[in-house]
C-alpha angles and dihedrals in degrees: 000000000000126000088247090058090051087052087057089057090051092047090051090056096047096082090058093050093046095052096049096097091051093048092047089066107126089214093057111123108206091204089067109009095161091062090057092044089055089055097045120106139192119003096002093049091049090050091055091047091049088050091054092047091051089060091049093050092045091061094055093041093048093050091046094052094045094046092047094049094044092051098049102258115172103279097211090054093045090050094048093047091048092053091049089047091056092048091049092048092050089051088047092055092046092050089048091052091049093048095242096151101174094048090044092054092050091050091049089054091048091051091050091050091049092051090049091049090053091048092050096041094103088060097052099027 
């Protein structure tokens, strides 16, 4: 299994790590957790939003890696870009949790560009 595929495994676990602060809320009612998440504020609300964004980013990243590998993209480049994507996404989640909106937006853009580079790697590789 390639390094990029292992990065997919890591990316699939990131939403669960990101949401932990929101789920650790003592007022969370597991019968209707979304109602409580809608009422959360501050750190816990940002954690839930980061969780949702991790799922959104995972879809693009997963498709990009699979398409690139199936179409003969350069494996060393795919692996390197995937590692950088994971590092950027971890920094994204941390900046989201800390409320650093401008940095977070820049990291989101970098992650999107990295995913697109992976997707297009068979073309340029």
